[in-house]
Each structure stands twice: as C-alpha cells, then as structure tokens.
N, C-alpha and C positions, 0 to 999 in steps of 0.2 A: 579613338579606339585603342584598346590595350591588347597587345599580342603576347605570345609566350616568350618573346624576346624583350619585353618591356624592362626598362631600367626602373628600379624601385628604391625609394628612400622613405624616411618617416621621422617622427618626433617622439622621443621617450619623455614621459612625464607622469606624475601621480598627484592629481588626476591629469589627463591630457585633453579633456573635452573643452577647456577654456582656450587652448592654443589656437592662434590664427594662422599658424604656419601651413596647415593643409590648404587653406584658401589661397594663401600667398604663392606657394610652390606650384599648386595645380593651375593657378592663373597663368603663370609663366609657361608651364608645360603646354597648355592649350594654345597660348599665344604663338609659341614657336613650333607647334605641330610635332612635339616630341612623343614618341612611344614610351610612356612612363607613367608613374603614379607616385604620390606622396601621401602617406597614411599616418593617422594618430596611433600611438602605441602606449596605452595606459598600463603601466607596470609598477607594482609596489616596490619599495626599496630593497626588500629582502630577495626579490626575484630578478633584480636588475642585471646582475652579472650573467646569469644563465640566459636571460632573454636577449641580451646584447650579443652574446656568442651565437645564439640561435638565429637571429636575423642575418648575421654575417655568414653563417653556414648556409642560409637559405638564398643567398645571392644578392642581398641588398647592396647598393653602392655605398651607402653611408646613412647616418642619421644625425638629426639635431637632438640635443639633450636640454631639457628645461628642469625647473624645480621639481623634485629635490635631488636630482641625479648628477649635477655638473661636477661635483668634487669626486664622486664615485667613478664617473666616466674618466676623469683625469687619471685616477689611480690605475685604471685598467688599460690605458693606452700603452702601446709598444714604443711610440715616439710622439713627441709633442713639439709644437712650435715654441720659439722663445717667449712669445707673448702669452701663450697658454700657461707656460711655466711661471711667468711673472704674475699672472692672474690667479694661479693655483686652482684653476678649473677649466673644463673643456665643454664647449657647447656645440661643436661641429666635429663629427667623427667621419673619417673616410676609411673604407676597408680596401686594402691593397695586398694581394698575395698572402692572405691569412693574417695580416697584421693590422692593427688599429692605429691610425694616424689622427692625433687630436689637435684641435685648434680652438682658440677662443676669439670669436669675431664680435663680441659685445663692444669692445673698445673701438674697433673699426666702425661698427654701426653707429655708435654714439658720435664719433667725430664727423662722419659723413653726414649724419642728420643735422649736426650743429652747423656745418659749413653750408648746407642747403637752406636751412631755416634762418640763419643769421649771416648773410653774405658779408664778407669783410671781417668776420670774426677771426681773431688771432689768439693762439694759445698763450703767447707772451704778453698779452695786453694787461695782465694783472692777476691778482689772487683769485683762485677758484675755490668755492665753498661747496662741499658735497654733504648732503644730508643722508645718513645711513652708513653702515659699515658691513653690509652683506656682500655677496658675490658681485652684484652689479656695481656697487660702489667701488670695490677693488679694481674691477675692470676699467671703469671710468677714470679712476685716479691714475692707474698705470698708463692709460692712453694719454691723459693730459700731461703727466710728467714726461713721457716719451716725446710728446709734441712740443715741449719747451715751456710749460707753465712755470712761472717763477716761484709760485707757492701754492700748495694744495692743502686745504684744511678739511678734516673729517669731523663731522658733528653727529654724535650718536648718543642715545640714552645710556648705552653700556660703553663707557670709555675703555674698558679692558679690551673689548672686541676691536674698537677703533685703533687702539695702541698696537694691537697685534698686526692689523693691516698695515699701519704706518711702518712698523719695524720690518715687515716682510718686503715692502716696496722700496724703502729707503729714499734718499734724496730730500728735496725741500718740501716735506710733508709733515704736518703736525695735527694734533687732536685738540678740539675745543668743546666745551660744554654748551656754548651758545654760539650761533652763527655770526662770525665777524663780517657783517655786510658792508660796513662803511669802507668805501674804497675798493670793494670787491668788483671784479669784472664779470664773474660768472657764478651763478647759483644753480646747482643741480639737485633735484630730488630723486633719490633712488629708493626711497621707502614706498610702502603701499598706501600711505596716507593720501587721501584725495581720490583714491580709486573707488569706483562704484561699490557701495556696500561697506566701505571703510570710513573711519572718521576723517574729517577734513584736516589738512595740514595748516596749523595755526602759526603764522609767522609774520612779523612786521617787516615789510619791505622798504619802509621809509628811509632807513639809512643807506640803502643802495640807490644812489641818485642816477646811475647810468649803468649800462651793461646788459647782459643776457641772462634770462631765467629759462632753464630747461627742465622738463619733467619726463621721467622714464615711464610714468603712468600714461596709458593711452585709452583707457575706458573709465571716465569719459575722455574724449579727445581734448576738450578745453577744461582742464581741472580748475578748481577755485584758485590755486596758486598762479596758474597762467593768466587767468582772468584778472587777478589783482595786479600782476606784473604789467599786463597790457594797459590797464587803467592808469598805472603810474608812469606810463611812457617808456617802460623797459621793453626790450625785444623778447618776445615769448616764443619758445620752440616746443612744439608738441612732441609726445613720445612715440607716435606711430612710426615716424621715419627711422628711429633706431631699430625697431623690429624689422622693417623692410630692408634696410641696408645691411644688417648683420646676416641676412639670409643669402646675400649675393655670392660670397665665396663658396659656400657649400653647394649651391645650385650649379655654379660653374664647374666644380670638381666632379659632381655626380652625373650631370646631364650634358656637359660639354658645350654649354652656351653661356656667354656673359650676359646676364639679365639686366634690365633697366628699371629703376624705380621712377614711376611717373604718377600722374593724377589718376589714371585708369586703374592702376594697381592699388593705390590707396583706397579708392572707392570700392573696389571689389573686396578688400580685406575688411573695411569698416562696415560693409553691408551685412 
C-alpha cells in the first residue's frame, strides 16, 4: 500500500519503457515493506532540466538517470562525488534541501558484479580491454584504474572519442584499433553489439587463453560473446548484475535500507 507519506523515486530516460529499474526497486520496496514507489519518467532531452526540477519540487527523494540524460544530469548537479566527476556523468541523483547531489554508481556496479561472477578476480591481474568509448566505457575504465588495473585499453571505431576518454581519465590507459587480447586478463563489452535486435559482436577470442569476459548487455542474458567465452573455457560474467548492483547506493539513500542482490531479485527483473 502507498500512503500520502510515501517515499518516491524514479528513473529518467528517453525512452524509459526499456528500463528494468522499476521492477528492481519496487521488488526491494515490497520485500522490505516500505511505504514507497519507484516510477519510470520518460522525458525528452529538451525537457529534462524542467522535469528534473519539477520532481524535486514535488517531493521525490531522488532519481536514476539513464540514456541520454547522464551528462545533462551531471551538469545540473549542485555537488557531485569524486567518481561522478571522474566519469563525467551522473546516474544517481539525491535531492537534499533543494540541492541536487550527483553520483555515478556504474563503476561500483560493474566491479561488484565482476567480483560476484568471477570469484578471485583481481584488478591487478593484467591488462583490461574495453570495447566502446561511451559513458559506460568511461565509468568501467575509471573503476578499473582506481582499483589498480596495470593497463586499460580502449577499443572503439572512433579513435577520437576513445582518445578523449583516455585523456580525461589519465593513468595507464591507451587506445587501440584492434583488441590486444593476447595476455589480457579481462575483456569488457560496453557497446550495444550482441543486444537483442542489434548485430552480434564479432571478435576472435582465441588469443585470450585465460581470464574473464564480461558483457554490459543483459538482454539476452547470455550474449553470443559470453557463450563463445564459456565455450573457450574463459570465465563469463553476464551484464544483469551490473544493473542490479549499481542500484544499491541509490535505494539506500532514498529509502533508508541497504538492499541485497540475490537470485530472487535477478529472477524478478529478468521476468
């Protein structure tokens, strides 16, 4: 039941209908018996600023932000966490005393999912290769560098975009036109390739004789990339856990409970 005192949060996106965040947060709300709700907020880019101020004025505790609003959200924040500043984008906003506090939990979600899906994984095990140079790639690269990765390589069709990300992050990061998989300890796909309705990701994993392959795509859960990795004896980590874990900090701030990621939650979201 939702009362007049319900705590409310939501997710901004354009479109927002694809987001699994409402199933995710409302599952936790029901599990913990919290008087609250989490709703989708489909808002076009030109209306984002007005809509964001509107939900804050309406008493929302905060919101998640997904494509294409993460960089716009970052620009509207009154204060941001160091990681959000490093990632150049915000996906988790908390409203406090008329101010917008911005965080980026994508890196946290990625690392937590990797640790859960590949027990014993260590950031300092060797080179990490990231496919893509968008917002997710930047967050993943920043998280890996902060965790102690000895080298991060960005592989993207547009080397200009990848070079821009590398310059912004600094440290042991470089750009390549082809994935240097020989000796790599980790391969991460942050592109949409392999997603339902998108072309498959065509890559030869043979040079990668050991290590972990992770995909940010979670629809389908087992992408062609992950199936190929598993067939080759590599550790394959699905993308659904990144979505689930990145939601934990926001839920705790808005609803006052530290949620748990488990099989029941994954089943509810995938259903």
